[in-house]
N, C-alpha and C positions, 0 to 999 in steps of 0.2 A: 326474094332479098328482100327487101322490106319488113316482111315478116322476121325471119331474120334476126335481122339490126336489131328490132323490136325487141324481141324476146335476150339478146342476150344481154343491150339495156337493160329488162327486169332482173334480168340475174344481175347485175350491177349488183342494181339497189338493191336489194334484197342482199347480197351478201357482206355490203357496207351496215347494210339493216343490221343484220345478224351479229356482225365483230362490232357495233355499240353498245349493244343489247350484253354481248357475251363478256366485253371485258371491263365495262363498267360493273355487273350482278361479280366477276371474277375480282374485282378490282377489293371492292366491301366485304367480297366472304375472305379474301387472304389479311388485310387490315385487320376485320373483325378475328380471326386465328389470329394473328399476330402478337396482336392486343389480349387477346387470354391465355396466351402461356406465356409472354412474356411478366405478365400478372402475376401466376402461380409461381414462377417459378424467385421471382422479387422476394415474394411471401414465405419462400421456400428458401430464400439465400438472405434473408435478412437477419438469421441469430447467426448471421459471420461478423455484421458489421459488426469494428470496433474504434477503440483511437488508430489503430496500422488500418484498418480497413476500412475508410467511412463509406457509408453512403452515395458518393460525389462518384467513390470507382465502383460502385453500382451499375449505379448507371452505366457508368464506361463503358463494365463488362456485357450489360445489356445491349446498351449499341453497340456493340464488338458482332455479338452475337445475329444482328438483325439479317444481315447477308445467307447467314448459314440457314434458321427457322425459314426462311423463307424459300430458300432451295429447299428443305426438306419439303415444305407446307403447300406449297407451288402445282402438284400433283392434283392431290383432293380438293385443293383451292381453286381451283380452273373445274373439276367435275365438277364440284356442288355450287362454281359459279350459271356453269353451262344449264344446268337443271333445270336451278333459278328463272337463266332467261328465257330457256324451249319454252319451260312449264309457263312463267308468264302471257311468251306468245300464242300458244297452245288456248288459253286460260281467253285470252282476248279472239280467239275465233281466226289468229292471224295467221299461222300454219296451216288450218283451213285456204284463204285467200290464194296464198305460193301455191299449194296443191291444185286448185279448179286453175291457176295461170296456167300448169302443164307443168309443178316442178315435182316430181320423183322420190318417191324415200330414197337413193340410193343419190340422186341429184343435191339433197339437200345436205346427204351425207359431205357430200365433195366442196360444198360450201365451206363445213366446218373446217374441214382438211386445210382449206387453203387459210380460212381465218386463223388457223395456228401457225404456219407460216410467222409469221409477227413474233409469237410467244417461244417456236422453236431456235428462233436469234436469237430473242432474251434470253431463251436459257441459256445457250451455250457458253452467253459472252457472261453471266453469272456463277455458269461450275466451273468455267480458263480462266475468271480473270477476277472479279469480284472476292469472291468464297474463297479460295486461297488467300487473297490477302489477308483479308478478314480473318481468320482463323490461323493465323501468325500473331497478327499481334492482336488476337486473342489469346494465343498461346505466350505470347512474351509478356502481357501484360498480367496474366499470370503469377508468372514467374518473379512480378517485378511485386506483384500489390501482397501477393500470397506468396509468394516460396514456394510455390509448387507445380505442375501437370499433369497432368491426365495420358493416358496413350500411350501404352505398351511398355510401359516399367513397370520392373518390378521391384523387391522391397532392397534388393542389391542394386538399385540401379537399371539402368542402359549394359547392352549387352551389345556387343559387334563380331565379326572371327575375317580378317586377311588372309589372304595368303604373303609369303616375303619369297624375297629374293633367297634362292637357292632349296627354293621348297618347304622350307617352314612355311611357322603359323604364325600368327601375333592375334589374341582375345586382347580386345580393349572392355573394357567398364568406367563407365561413367559415371559418378554418383550423384551429379545433380546440373541439371540443366538452364548455362544462364544466357542474357537475352544476347542477339547479332546472332543465336550457333553458336557460342564460347562458351565451355562445360568446363567443373570443380569435380575436385576430388574424383582425380582419375587412376587409372591403375591399368600397366602393358602387363600380359604374362603372352613369353614372347615361348614357342617348341621352334628350335633350330629341324629336328630334324622330324618334325607335327607330335611329338609321341612325351617330347624329355624336357624340361622346362629345364632354364638355361639364366631366364634374368624376368623376376618382375620389376617394372619401377610403376612410384606412385606420384604425385602432382596433386598440389593444392593447385591451382588451376593451370589452362590449354584453352588453343585457340588453333582453329587453319588458318593457311593463306599455303597458296597454289602448291597444294597439294601435300601439302605437310603441317606435321601437330606440331607447335608452338607448345611446349610447358615447361613453367618457373616452378622453381624450389623442387627439387628432382630427388630422390631416395631411393637409387637403384641398391638391388639386393642380389647379386649375383650367387648365380649355383654351380660350381666346379663337376665338370663332368665324371667327376671320380665317388660323387654323393651315392648314388645308387650302388656301387659295388661295394660303398663301407659299411652304409647300411643291412646290405645282407652281409656281408662277414661277421656285423657291428662289434669295428673293431675301430682302434679311434685313428684317426692320419696324422701323418705329420702335418698335415698342410691346412689350414682351415678350407671346409668345402663353402660357406655362405660365406659373402663379402658384402659387405653392406657398405656403399661410399654416399657420400650428399653431395650434391650439384646446385647450382643455380639456373639455369634451364638443358632444355634436351629436345635435340631436332629429330623429331620423325617422319618417313614417308611413309605416306599413308592414299588408300582410296578412299579413306573418309574424309567429306566434304563436311562446311555448315551446314549445305542444304539439302545434303541427304543426313544428316544429327536431326535438321529441323522434320526435315519427312519421317522418319519414325513417332516421335510425337501424332500426330499429322493422324486422324481415319483416311483410307487412299480414296473413299470415295471427294473428298475435303482435296485432293490436291490434282494439282494441272497434268493433263496427260503427258505433259513432255516431264515432268517431273517423276509421274508414276513408272516412266519410260526406265530415265538415268536409274531411278532407284530400284527397280525389277534386273535390271543391266547389274550394277552391281550387286546382288542380292546371286541372281545366280555365277557369274561368275564367284563368287567367295562360296559354292554348291549351301545357299540356303535357303529355307526354303519361299516359294514369291505367288504360292499360289489364290490367297490371301487379294495381291498385289494384281493379278495376271483377271482375275475377277474382278475388279473395280475398274480395271481399263473398259471391260465389254459395260459395264455397268452406267459405268461413264456414258458412252455411247452411246446407250440405249435409253441413258434418260430423256432428249428432245425426243424420240419416239414412245413416250411414255405419257406426251402429254396429250401423241394424235391419238392414245387410246385410248386415256378418257376423255375427249371430245365423241369419241365413237361409242364410248359407253353411253354415254351421259344422253346420247341421239336417242334410242328406241326409248330412255326412260322419261327422256321430256315430249317424245312426238303422242307418249299415253294419252289417249283423249280422259280431258279433265274428271268430267264422271265416272271413270275408272278409281281414283283418285288424287284428290287435290297438290297444292302445292308443298302444300307441309307435306303429305303422304310422300313427295317422290322426290326429297331434299333428302328426306330420312332415311330412303331407299340409297339412295344416292351416298349418303355417310355410312350408311353399313357397306356397301359393296364399295368404295372407300376404302376403310379401315380393312373388310376381307383382303381387299385387292394390298395394301401392304406390308400384312402380315404373309400374305401367301410369298409375299417378294422377296421377305425378308426368309419363311423356312423355305427358300426354295435355296440363298442362297449358304443357310449354315447347312441342308443339306447331300447339296452341290457342293461343296468343303469336305465333306464327311465321308461321302463317298464315290471323289476324286470325278465330278465327272465335267464335262468339255465347257470349261468359264463360257463360251459364246452359249452355250444353253442354259447354265445357270446364272447367267444375265437375262436373257429374251426369251425363256419359253413362260413367266408367267404374260409379261406381253404379247406374247401369242395367240395364249390360252385367251388369256380377257379380250384382246380384239377378234378372235373369231367366231367366240360368242357373244358378244355384239354382231357384229354382220349378223349372224345365224336369227338374233334374236328380229333384227331389222329387216333380213329376208323374209319373216314367220309374219312380222306386222307389214308387209306389203302384200304380200299377197296370200293372206287369211282367208277371204271370202273365199278365192280357188280352194285354198286345204282344204277349209271344210267343207266346200261340194264334191270336193274329191272325197275329201275322208265318211261322210254321209250317203254319199254317194252308192260306194262300195259299199259300207255298210248293209243302207237299203234294198240294196240286189240278192244283197246276201240273205236278207229278211224275206224278198218275195220269194226268192227260188227255194225256201227251204216251205 
């Protein structure tokens, strides 16, 4: 019993020491990466600085982008930081001391998995709370300061489709988005039977309140049901087939909300799971494609697991003996692996959407492949002597038989 208690104490002390080293190295790496990316972005955006868009506004937008950049850089920063910490321990022979104390390679790996728990919790908070708020603030700031925003916008604006009462269809076109989910340059096309256009409304501005779209300064163009027959017969109708009318305001019942409007301009991975679920329901209810958003849900669920994968990949690289490559070589190898993982992850997303793979496969396949390769490498390093002796034993046995 005292021996078991002593071993548990050793494991707890070693885990705290490993955690401190990994957290410190990861923090330094993330600060360096954030500073580097922000510097290049600032240099690239300096041409856009003017009297209407001062340098302070550029700094403000860059500050709002920090949570998003941290969200993107956290996995590769953790990988490089863990490799730095483990390589330093190996160089100082501290990993050897742990192994002599009875800690196996899998035991060290379990320590790393436990160390990742606070990081996973922090990544979840970053993913679900901080990043979505920062993205919305950044989009609103871009609209206010630059008058434009990217993300899901065609040259003609943003397009939405929804069913109406009686089995009809309404198409909503929003030319410009304003702050707080308001809109300008609106056009509504209404098809009572789903095919024939009966009413087109244009408005200078609009806002979404309690399931309604309130439009201001509206111009309505009503198209008579006889228009198709008149055009087909090439005859002059006794009554006007098109009537245009201007009204001060109009209220329209709609399933589109300010939140769903903002969701259109955000990258799906930047949205909260709740907002994604609501937007997916809206798309499916209106018979619109939602594959990209469904994959984003699984990718967000897999994001904390990616941090565990990064630590698992760092383990065999950090455990390698220093004489087989210095710290610099290990860090370079970690950067290559991290970049390769990012490219494979993005490739899996595009290929999965192209070939209609199940969303869970598209989101988890790169992580599963990476963790299997890392576990295989750790197993090979842990049992390399047995593998070598078995391999050469078989070869020598065949040689002697000949």
